[in-house]
DSSP file (Angstrom, degrees, kcal/mol; ACC not computed):
  #  RESIDUE AA STRUCTURE BP1 BP2  ACC     N-H-->O    O-->H-N    N-H-->O    O-->H-N    TCO  KAPPA ALPHA  PHI   PSI    X-CA   Y-CA   Z-CA
    1    1 A M              0   0    0      0, 0.0     2,-0.1     0, 0.0   104,-0.0   0.000 360.0 360.0 360.0 141.7  -45.4   89.2   14.2
    2    2 A D    >   -     0   0    0      4,-0.0     3,-2.0     0, 0.0   106,-0.0  -0.253 360.0 -64.7-111.3-160.8  -47.6   92.1   15.2
    3    3 A S  T 3  S+     0   0    0      1,-0.3     0, 0.0    -2,-0.1     0, 0.0   0.579 123.4  72.0 -69.7  -7.9  -48.2   95.6   13.8
    4    4 A N  T 3  S+     0   0    0     68,-0.1    69,-3.4   104,-0.0     2,-0.3   0.553  94.3  69.7 -78.2  -6.8  -44.6   96.6   14.6
    5    5 A W  E <   -a   73   0A   0     -3,-2.0     2,-0.4    67,-0.2    69,-0.2  -0.835  60.9-166.0-114.2 148.1  -43.5   94.3   11.7
    6    6 A K  E     -a   74   0A   0     67,-2.6    69,-2.4    -2,-0.3     2,-0.5  -0.983  16.6-142.1-131.6 121.7  -43.9   94.7    8.0
    7    7 A K  E     -a   75   0A   0     -2,-0.4     2,-0.5    67,-0.2    69,-0.2  -0.714  18.0-175.6 -82.4 128.7  -43.3   91.7    5.7
    8    8 A D  S    S-     0   0    0     67,-2.6    69,-0.3    -2,-0.5     3,-0.1  -0.859  74.4 -34.9-128.1  94.6  -41.6   92.7    2.5
    9    9 A H  S    S+     0   0    0     -2,-0.5    68,-1.0     1,-0.2     2,-0.5   0.857  89.7 166.9  58.4  37.2  -41.2   89.7    0.1
   10   10 A L        -     0   0    0     65,-0.2     2,-0.7    66,-0.2    -1,-0.2  -0.711  32.8-142.4 -83.3 128.3  -40.7   87.4    3.1
   11   11 A K    >   -     0   0    0     -2,-0.5     3,-2.2     1,-0.1     4,-0.5  -0.830  10.5-143.9 -87.7 118.3  -41.0   83.7    2.3
   12   12 A D  G >  S+     0   0    0     -2,-0.7     3,-1.3     1,-0.3     4,-0.4   0.808  97.6  62.7 -55.9 -31.9  -42.7   82.2    5.3
   13   13 A E  G >  S+     0   0    0      1,-0.3     3,-1.0     2,-0.2    -1,-0.3   0.754  90.5  68.9 -66.4 -21.5  -40.6   79.0    5.0
   14   14 A D  G X  S+     0   0    0     -3,-2.2     3,-1.2     1,-0.2    86,-0.4   0.767  85.8  68.3 -67.1 -24.1  -37.5   81.2    5.6
   15   15 A L  G <  S+     0   0    0     -3,-1.3    86,-2.7    -4,-0.5    87,-0.3   0.795  99.1  50.5 -63.7 -26.8  -38.7   81.7    9.2
   16   16 A K  G <  S+     0   0    0     -3,-1.0    -1,-0.2    -4,-0.4    -2,-0.2   0.480  88.9 108.7 -90.0  -3.6  -38.1   78.0    9.9
   17   17 A K  S <  S-     0   0    0     -3,-1.2    83,-2.2    -4,-0.3     2,-0.3  -0.430  73.6-112.5 -78.9 149.5  -34.5   78.0    8.5
   18   18 A T  B     -G   99   0B   0     81,-0.2     2,-0.5    32,-0.2    81,-0.3  -0.610  26.8-126.2 -79.9 136.6  -31.4   77.7   10.7
   19   19 A V        +     0   0    0     79,-3.4    79,-0.3    -2,-0.3    31,-0.2  -0.736  26.5 179.4 -85.5 124.2  -29.2   80.8   10.9
   20   20 A T        +     0   0    0     29,-3.1     2,-0.3    -2,-0.5    30,-0.2   0.720  69.5   4.9 -96.1 -25.9  -25.6   80.0   10.1
   21   21 A Q  E     -B   49   0A   0     28,-1.0    28,-2.6    72,-0.2     2,-0.4  -0.981  62.2-142.2-156.8 146.4  -24.2   83.5   10.5
   22   22 A M  E     -BC  48  92A   0     70,-2.9    70,-2.3    -2,-0.3     2,-0.5  -0.956  15.0-164.8-114.1 133.7  -25.4   86.9   11.6
   23   23 A H  E     -BC  47  91A   0     24,-2.5    24,-2.8    -2,-0.4     2,-0.7  -0.969   6.5-162.8-122.6 117.2  -24.2   90.1    9.8
   24   24 A L  E     -BC  46  90A   0     66,-3.2    66,-2.5    -2,-0.5     2,-0.4  -0.896  22.9-172.8 -97.8 115.3  -24.7   93.5   11.4
   25   25 A C  E     -BC  45  89A   0     20,-2.8    20,-2.4    -2,-0.7     2,-0.6  -0.910  22.8-149.8-121.1 136.5  -24.3   96.0    8.5
   26   26 A A  E     -BC  44  88A   0     62,-2.6    61,-3.2    -2,-0.4    62,-1.0  -0.913  26.7-132.9-100.5 121.2  -24.1   99.8    8.4
   27   27 A Y  E     - C   0  86A   0     16,-2.9    16,-0.4    -2,-0.6     2,-0.3  -0.404  23.5-105.3 -72.3 149.6  -25.4  101.2    5.2
   28   28 A I        -     0   0    0     57,-1.9    -1,-0.1    -2,-0.1     3,-0.1  -0.554  29.5-174.0 -71.7 134.4  -23.4  103.9    3.3
   29   29 A N    >   +     0   0    0     -2,-0.3     3,-1.9     1,-0.1    -1,-0.1  -0.710   8.0 178.7-126.4  77.5  -24.9  107.4    3.6
   30   30 A P  T 3  S+     0   0    0      0, 0.0    -1,-0.1     0, 0.0    -2,-0.0   0.768  79.9  36.7 -59.9 -31.2  -22.5  109.2    1.1
   31   31 A N  T 3  S-     0   0    0     -3,-0.1    -3,-0.0     2,-0.1    -2,-0.0   0.338 104.4-124.1-101.8   7.1  -24.2  112.6    1.4
   32   32 A N    <   +     0   0    0     -3,-1.9     2,-0.3     1,-0.2    10,-0.0   0.916  57.5 158.9  49.8  49.0  -25.0  112.3    5.1
   33   33 A E        -     0   0    0      6,-0.1     8,-0.5     8,-0.1    -1,-0.2  -0.737  34.7-140.8-104.3 150.2  -28.6  113.0    4.4
   34   34 A G        -     0   0    0     -2,-0.3     2,-0.5     6,-0.2    -1,-0.0  -0.497  32.5 -94.3 -94.3 172.7  -31.7  112.2    6.3
   35   35 A D  S >  S-     0   0    0      4,-0.4     3,-3.0    -2,-0.2    -1,-0.0  -0.782  79.5 -44.2 -90.5 131.7  -35.1  111.0    4.9
   36   36 A E  T 3  S-     0   0    0     -2,-0.5    -2,-0.2     1,-0.3     0, 0.0  -0.234 129.2 -14.0  49.5-120.4  -37.6  113.7    4.2
   37   37 A E  T 3  S+     0   0    0      2,-0.0    -1,-0.3     0, 0.0    -2,-0.0   0.393 113.6 106.1 -92.5   5.0  -37.6  116.1    7.2
   38   38 A Y  S <  S-     0   0    0     -3,-3.0    -4,-0.2     1,-0.1     3,-0.1  -0.577  73.4-113.6 -86.8 146.9  -35.6  113.7    9.5
   39   39 A P        -     0   0    0      0, 0.0    -4,-0.4     0, 0.0    -6,-0.1  -0.250  46.7 -79.3 -70.7 165.2  -31.9  114.3   10.3
   40   40 A P        -     0   0    0      0, 0.0     2,-0.3     0, 0.0    -6,-0.2  -0.323  53.5-174.6 -64.7 147.8  -29.3  111.9    9.1
   41   41 A T        -     0   0    0     -8,-0.5     2,-0.7    -3,-0.1    -8,-0.1  -0.919  34.4-105.7-135.5 162.3  -28.8  108.7   11.0
   42   42 A N        -     0   0    0     -2,-0.3     2,-0.7   -10,-0.0   -14,-0.1  -0.851  40.1-150.6 -85.1 119.7  -26.5  105.7   11.0
   43   43 A H        +     0   0    0     -2,-0.7   -16,-2.9   -16,-0.4     2,-0.4  -0.846  18.5 179.7-103.3 110.3  -28.7  103.0    9.4
   44   44 A W  E     -B   26   0A   0     -2,-0.7    16,-0.5   -18,-0.2     2,-0.3  -0.864   1.8-178.7-109.2 142.3  -27.8   99.5   10.6
   45   45 A V  E     -BD  25  59A   0    -20,-2.4   -20,-2.8    -2,-0.4     2,-0.5  -0.920  20.7-130.2-133.1 161.2  -29.6   96.3    9.5
   46   46 A V  E     -BD  24  58A   0     12,-2.5    12,-3.0    -2,-0.3     2,-0.5  -0.954  12.5-162.1-115.1 131.0  -29.2   92.6   10.4
   47   47 A F  E     -BD  23  57A   0    -24,-2.8   -24,-2.5    -2,-0.5     2,-0.9  -0.964   6.9-155.5-109.8 123.0  -28.9   89.9    7.8
   48   48 A L  E     -BD  22  56A   0      8,-3.0     8,-1.5    -2,-0.5     2,-0.3  -0.848  17.3-145.0 -98.6 101.1  -29.6   86.4    9.1
   49   49 A E  E     +BD  21  55A   0    -28,-2.6   -29,-3.1    -2,-0.9   -28,-1.0  -0.497  26.8 171.3 -72.1 128.0  -27.7   84.1    6.8
   50   50 A T        -     0   0    0      4,-2.1     2,-0.3     1,-0.3   -32,-0.2   0.530  67.7  -4.7-114.0 -12.7  -29.5   80.8    6.1
   51   51 A S  S    S-     0   0    0      3,-1.5     3,-0.5   -30,-0.1    -1,-0.3  -0.935  86.1 -83.8-162.2 179.5  -27.3   79.4    3.3
   52   52 A S  S    S+     0   0    0     -2,-0.3    29,-0.3     1,-0.2     3,-0.1   0.592 129.7  30.6 -71.0  -7.4  -24.3   80.5    1.2
   53   53 A T  S    S+     0   0    0     27,-0.2     2,-0.3     1,-0.1    -1,-0.2   0.368 115.0  57.2-129.4   2.5  -26.8   82.3   -1.1
   54   54 A H        +     0   0    0     -3,-0.5    -4,-2.1    25,-0.2    -3,-1.5  -0.962  46.5 161.6-141.2 154.5  -29.7   83.4    1.1
   55   55 A S  E     -DE  49  78A   0     23,-1.8    23,-3.0    -2,-0.3     2,-0.5  -0.954  33.4-120.3-154.7 171.7  -30.6   85.5    4.1
   56   56 A V  E     -DE  48  77A   0     -8,-1.5    -8,-3.0    -2,-0.3     2,-0.4  -0.995  28.9-146.3-119.3 125.9  -33.4   87.2    6.0
   57   57 A R  E     -DE  47  76A   0     19,-3.0    19,-2.0    -2,-0.5     2,-0.5  -0.785   8.9-164.7 -96.6 133.5  -33.0   90.9    6.5
   58   58 A I  E     +DE  46  75A   0    -12,-3.0   -12,-2.5    -2,-0.4     2,-0.4  -0.981  15.8 175.6-116.0 120.0  -34.3   92.7    9.6
   59   59 A D  E     -DE  45  74A   0     15,-2.6    15,-3.4    -2,-0.5     2,-0.5  -0.977  14.9-160.4-133.8 116.6  -34.4   96.4    9.1
   60   60 A M  E     + E   0  73A   0    -16,-0.5    13,-0.2    -2,-0.4   -16,-0.2  -0.847  18.1 172.9-100.8 131.3  -35.9   98.9   11.6
   61   61 A G  E     - E   0  72A   0     11,-2.4    11,-2.4    -2,-0.5     3,-0.2  -0.953  24.3-121.2-136.3 156.4  -36.8  102.4   10.5
   62   62 A P  E     +     0   0A   0      0, 0.0     7,-0.2     0, 0.0     9,-0.2  -0.228  67.8  83.5 -84.4 176.4  -38.6  105.4   11.9
   63   63 A G  E     +     0   0A   0      5,-1.1     2,-0.2     1,-0.4     6,-0.2   0.581  61.2 111.2 111.1  13.5  -41.7  107.3   10.8
   64   64 A Y  E     + E   0  70A   0      6,-2.0     6,-2.6     4,-0.2    -1,-0.4  -0.723  49.1  43.2-115.7 166.2  -44.7  105.4   12.2
   65   65 A G  S >  S-     0   0    0     -2,-0.2     3,-1.1     3,-0.2     5,-0.0  -0.067 101.4 -64.9  84.7 168.9  -47.2  106.3   14.9
   66   66 A S  T 3  S+     0   0    0      1,-0.3    -1,-0.2     2,-0.1     0, 0.0   0.793 138.1  40.3 -63.9 -28.9  -49.0  109.6   15.4
   67   67 A D  T 3  S-     0   0    0     -3,-0.2    -1,-0.3     0, 0.0    -2,-0.1   0.436 107.8-121.8 -98.9   0.0  -45.7  111.4   16.2
   68   68 A G  S <  S+     0   0    0     -3,-1.1    -5,-1.1    -5,-0.1    -4,-0.2   0.599  87.7 104.0  73.0  10.6  -43.7  109.7   13.5
   69   69 A L        +     0   0    0     -6,-0.2    48,-3.2    -7,-0.2     2,-0.3   0.395  47.0 102.8-108.3   2.5  -41.2  108.4   16.2
   70   70 A R  E     -FE 116  64A   0     -6,-2.6    -6,-2.0    46,-0.2     2,-0.2  -0.658  66.9-132.2 -82.6 142.1  -42.3  104.8   16.4
   71   71 A G  E     -     0   0A   0     44,-1.2     2,-0.4    -2,-0.3    44,-0.1  -0.621  14.5-158.4 -89.5 153.0  -40.1  102.3   14.7
   72   72 A R  E     - E   0  61A   0    -11,-2.4   -11,-2.4    -2,-0.2     2,-0.6  -0.997  12.6-137.1-129.7 139.0  -41.3   99.6   12.4
   73   73 A I  E     -aE   5  60A   0    -69,-3.4   -67,-2.6    -2,-0.4     2,-0.5  -0.841  13.3-158.9 -99.1 122.7  -39.3   96.5   11.6
   74   74 A T  E     -aE   6  59A   0    -15,-3.4   -15,-2.6    -2,-0.6     2,-0.4  -0.872   7.9-167.5 -99.8 131.7  -39.3   95.3    8.0
   75   75 A I  E     +aE   7  58A   0    -69,-2.4   -67,-2.6    -2,-0.5     2,-0.3  -0.975  13.7 165.5-122.9 132.2  -38.4   91.7    7.4
   76   76 A S  E     - E   0  57A   0    -19,-2.0   -19,-3.0    -2,-0.4     2,-0.3  -0.995  35.9-117.7-148.5 149.4  -37.6   90.3    4.0
   77   77 A S  E     - E   0  56A   0    -68,-1.0     2,-0.3   -69,-0.3   -21,-0.2  -0.691  34.0-164.9 -84.7 139.1  -36.1   87.3    2.3
   78   78 A K  E     - E   0  55A   0    -23,-3.0   -23,-1.8    -2,-0.3   -25,-0.0  -0.934  27.3-139.5-128.0 150.0  -32.9   88.0    0.2
   79   79 A S  S    S+     0   0    0     -2,-0.3     2,-0.3   -25,-0.2   -25,-0.2  -0.108  88.1  57.9 -98.8  34.8  -31.0   86.0   -2.4
   80   80 A Y  S    S-     0   0    0    -25,-0.1   -27,-0.2     1,-0.1    -2,-0.2  -0.951  85.2-119.0-152.1 165.1  -27.7   87.1   -1.0
   81   81 A T  S    S-     0   0    0     -2,-0.3     2,-0.3   -29,-0.3   -58,-0.1   0.842  87.6 -18.6 -82.6 -33.6  -26.0   86.7    2.4
   82   82 A Y  S    S-     0   0    0    -27,-0.1    -1,-0.3    -3,-0.0   -58,-0.0  -0.965  82.6 -75.0-163.6 166.7  -25.6   90.4    3.2
   83   83 A T        -     0   0    0     -2,-0.3     3,-0.4     1,-0.1   -36,-0.0  -0.288  18.1-151.1 -69.9 148.6  -25.5   93.7    1.4
   84   84 A D  S    S+     0   0    0      1,-0.2    -1,-0.1     3,-0.0   -57,-0.0   0.281  91.6  75.6 -94.6   8.3  -22.6   94.9   -0.7
   85   85 A K        +     0   0    0    -57,-0.0   -57,-1.9   -60,-0.0     2,-0.3   0.138  68.9 120.8-102.3  17.6  -23.7   98.5    0.3
   86   86 A A  E     -C   27   0A   0     -3,-0.4   -59,-0.3   -59,-0.2     3,-0.1  -0.653  45.6-167.9 -87.7 136.7  -22.3   98.3    3.8
   87   87 A I  E    S+     0   0A   0    -61,-3.2     2,-0.3    -2,-0.3    -1,-0.1   0.731  85.2  18.9 -88.1 -26.8  -19.6  100.7    5.0
   88   88 A H  E     -C   26   0A   0    -62,-1.0   -62,-2.6     2,-0.0     2,-0.4  -0.989  69.4-173.0-139.8 147.5  -19.1   98.5    8.1
   89   89 A K  E     -C   25   0A   0     -2,-0.3     2,-0.5   -64,-0.2   -64,-0.2  -0.989   8.6-169.7-144.5 133.4  -20.0   94.9    8.8
   90   90 A L  E     -C   24   0A   0    -66,-2.5   -66,-3.2    -2,-0.4     2,-0.4  -0.989  14.9-171.0-120.7 121.0  -19.7   92.8   11.9
   91   91 A S  E     +C   23   0A   0     -2,-0.5   -68,-0.2   -68,-0.2    -2,-0.0  -0.899  12.6 157.6-116.7 142.9  -20.3   89.1   11.5
   92   92 A F  E     -C   22   0A   0    -70,-2.3   -70,-2.9    -2,-0.4    -2,-0.0  -0.986  39.4-105.0-157.7 153.6  -20.7   86.4   14.2
   93   93 A P        -     0   0    0      0, 0.0   -72,-0.2     0, 0.0   -73,-0.1  -0.545  33.6-130.0 -81.2 148.4  -22.2   83.0   14.6
   94   94 A P        -     0   0    0      0, 0.0     3,-0.1     0, 0.0     2,-0.0  -0.291  42.1 -72.3 -81.5 176.3  -25.5   82.5   16.4
   95   95 A N  S >  S-     0   0    0      1,-0.2     3,-1.6    -2,-0.1   -76,-0.1  -0.351  77.2 -67.8 -62.3 155.0  -26.1   80.0   19.2
   96   96 A D  T 3  S-     0   0    0      1,-0.3    -1,-0.2    -3,-0.1   -76,-0.1  -0.187 115.2  -3.3 -52.5 128.7  -26.3   76.5   17.9
   97   97 A K  T 3  S+     0   0    0      1,-0.2     2,-0.3   -78,-0.2    -1,-0.3   0.697  83.1 166.2  63.3  26.0  -29.4   75.7   15.8
   98   98 A T    <   -     0   0    0     -3,-1.6   -79,-3.4   -79,-0.3     2,-0.2  -0.554  22.2-150.8 -70.2 132.0  -31.0   79.2   16.2
   99   99 A K  B >>  -G   18   0B   0     -2,-0.3     4,-1.4   -81,-0.3     3,-0.7  -0.679  24.8-112.8-101.9 159.0  -33.8   79.6   13.6
  100  100 A V  H 3> S+     0   0    0    -83,-2.2     4,-2.2   -86,-0.4     3,-0.4   0.912 118.9  55.6 -54.7 -44.7  -35.0   82.9   12.1
  101  101 A Q  H 3> S+     0   0    0    -86,-2.7     4,-2.2     1,-0.2    -1,-0.3   0.799 101.4  58.2 -62.5 -28.5  -38.3   82.5   14.0
  102  102 A D  H <> S+     0   0    0     -3,-0.7     4,-2.0   -87,-0.3    -1,-0.2   0.909 108.0  45.8 -65.4 -41.7  -36.4   82.3   17.3
  103  103 A I  H  X S+     0   0    0     -4,-1.4     4,-2.3    -3,-0.4    -2,-0.2   0.903 112.1  50.7 -68.6 -41.5  -34.8   85.7   16.7
  104  104 A V  H  X S+     0   0    0     -4,-2.2     4,-2.6     1,-0.2    -2,-0.2   0.914 109.3  52.3 -60.2 -42.9  -38.1   87.2   15.6
  105  105 A R  H  X S+     0   0    0     -4,-2.2     4,-2.5     2,-0.2    -2,-0.2   0.905 109.2  48.6 -61.2 -43.5  -39.7   85.8   18.8
  106  106 A V  H  X S+     0   0    0     -4,-2.0     4,-2.7     2,-0.2     5,-0.4   0.919 111.3  49.7 -64.6 -43.6  -37.0   87.4   21.0
  107  107 A I  H  X>S+     0   0    0     -4,-2.3     5,-2.5     1,-0.2     4,-2.3   0.929 112.7  48.2 -60.7 -44.7  -37.4   90.8   19.3
  108  108 A N  H  <5S+     0   0    0     -4,-2.6     5,-0.5     3,-0.2    -2,-0.2   0.922 115.8  43.6 -59.8 -45.4  -41.1   90.6   19.8
  109  109 A K  H  <5S+     0   0    0     -4,-2.5    -2,-0.2    -5,-0.2    -1,-0.2   0.892 126.1  27.7 -70.1 -40.8  -40.9   89.6   23.4
  110  110 A K  H  <5S+     0   0    0     -4,-2.7    -3,-0.2    -5,-0.2    -2,-0.2   0.856 133.6   0.1 -93.8 -38.6  -38.1   92.1   24.5
  111  111 A W  T >X5S+     0   0    0     -4,-2.3     3,-2.5    -5,-0.4     4,-0.6   0.732  91.0  92.7-130.1 -29.0  -38.2   95.1   22.3
  112  112 A A  G >4<S+     0   0    0     -5,-2.5     3,-0.8     1,-0.3    -4,-0.1   0.809  94.7  45.2 -53.9 -40.4  -40.8   95.5   19.5
  113  113 A S  G 34 S+     0   0    0     -5,-0.5    -1,-0.3     1,-0.2    -2,-0.1   0.593 113.6  52.5 -78.9  -7.5  -43.5   97.3   21.5
  114  114 A K  G <4 S+     0   0    0     -3,-2.5     2,-0.5     2,-0.0    -1,-0.2   0.377  73.3 127.8-107.0   2.5  -40.9   99.7   23.0
  115  115 A I    <<  +     0   0    0     -3,-0.8   -44,-1.2    -4,-0.6     2,-0.4  -0.482  26.6 159.5 -71.8 115.4  -39.2  100.9   19.9
  116  116 A R  B     -F   70   0A   0     -2,-0.5     2,-0.4   -46,-0.2   -46,-0.2  -0.995  36.8-125.3-133.9 140.6  -39.1  104.7   19.8
  117  117 A I        -     0   0    0    -48,-3.2     2,-0.7    -2,-0.4   -54,-0.0  -0.719  15.6-149.5 -89.2 130.8  -36.7  106.8   17.8
  118  118 A Q              0   0    0     -2,-0.4    -2,-0.0     1,-0.1    -1,-0.0  -0.895 360.0 360.0-100.5 114.2  -34.6  109.4   19.6
  119  119 A L              0   0    0     -2,-0.7    -1,-0.1   -81,-0.0    -2,-0.0   0.416 360.0 360.0 -99.1 360.0  -33.9  112.4   17.4
């Protein structure tokens, strides 16, 4: 992981765990508010379920870089499979034996250096 990533209570051993289910979740924004001076957005996160009680959350947010438009990905270990604060959830199985580190590697290779927020 490079400077596009921020570890937030990530247990390094979770990177080696096999993903059993992927959950794409849209957080509730009850007042349709943005953060600070930013307009409201639909905030989606991915939960990589590794057991019936644990997951790794991948959450991309704006506000980095000199113009504040670079995204940063926060990755964290969770003691639940996905959030109960989702207004919408799409769940699907990964390819056979995909590990958390495999997904991180693909994000790094394909997108991490290109993440820019369009306002």
